[in-house]
Steps between C-alpha positions, in 0.01 A plus 500: 500500500766377258388273221632145523709423192706200608422159645715237664353155565661215693394147572632362827499181701499566872591200714311512830472301820198272475343627821541864387376470140166678549654775713773564239243498219287756684804721563611481136153579367495811722801646313411740217577344161526144636261214429528140622367251246534174688686267732680189373510165680859575606405831669598744228275799439468613138520880507472773235642847561407800283676833560598798288876483567759229547603666827148451637513133392828453691363677808186284488700176476729614782189556711389140446805378692395698808168312526491235770467155341680582174794264445618621159399681183576401142458720193343292224399764244571868439369734231541874462360730234378847421124532461 
């Protein structure tokens, strides 16, 4: 197994339909490297993504848009570094 020597972290807001919020949260939490931290009053999930490449981050975000109930995604924070 290759040793992990790079980390990419993103903070996202995921706008969801009110009646689908729990379903979307469950689907997001099931994705490796994704953690939902809360739901705002205006139906935005606060999501953190941790992956070892920027390509995996992009693929993960693209996957969010395929989840039923997701209206939009917004990148709020991005950090990348060697570890």
